[in-house]
N, C-alpha and C positions, 0 to 999 in steps of 0.2 A: 502367361504372367509375365510381365517386364518388371526387372529389378530396378527400382526408381533409384537407389543409392546408387547403382553402377553408373547411371546416366548423369548424375551431378559429379562435376569435377570437385577434386579436393582443394581447400583453401591452403593458399602458400603464405605462409607466415615469415616474416623476418627473424633470424635466428638472432639471440640476444646473449644468453648465459649459456655456458655447455657445461656440465657436471663431469667430473672424472670417471664416471661410469659411463659417459655418452649420451647421457640425457640433453636434450636441449631445449630450453625456455623461448619463449616468443617475445618479441619487444613489447607486444601490446598487452601482455599479462602483467597484472598490478604486483602478484608476488611470483617469485622464481618457481616454477613446476613443469613437469615434462609436458611436451606437445603430445596429443593423442594420434598417433601416427594411423589410425584406423580413420580418421575424421579429417585430417588435415595434415599437411606435410610442411617442411622448411626451407629457405634458401638463405644463402649469405650474399645473395646479389640483389640490389635494391629493385632492378627492371625486373625481375621475377617474380616478386610480391604481389598478391591478389588481395589480402587481408584488408579490408577498408581502415580498420583502426592502425594496423601497422603502418601502411600508406600514409595516413594522415600524421603519424609520429615521425615518419622519415621527413615528409614536407616540413613539418616544423623546424626539424633538427637542420635542414638544409638551409631554410630561411634564416635561423639563428647563425650559421656560420657566415651567410651571406652579408647579415648585418654589421657582423663583428669586426 
């Protein structure tokens, strides 16, 4: 029997807030909370992000910088 979870790649979030104990919160989270590293992971590079909500927020941020 195939492990379906092993076949699915982890979602990569954009790191936003980092706690002093090392916990990382994603850009797309409404309130700061640690990312569940069993289901997903994080990056500080925009080009590595695969989370649709994080990608949308990154694009909005870049668009506001361009227009300013």
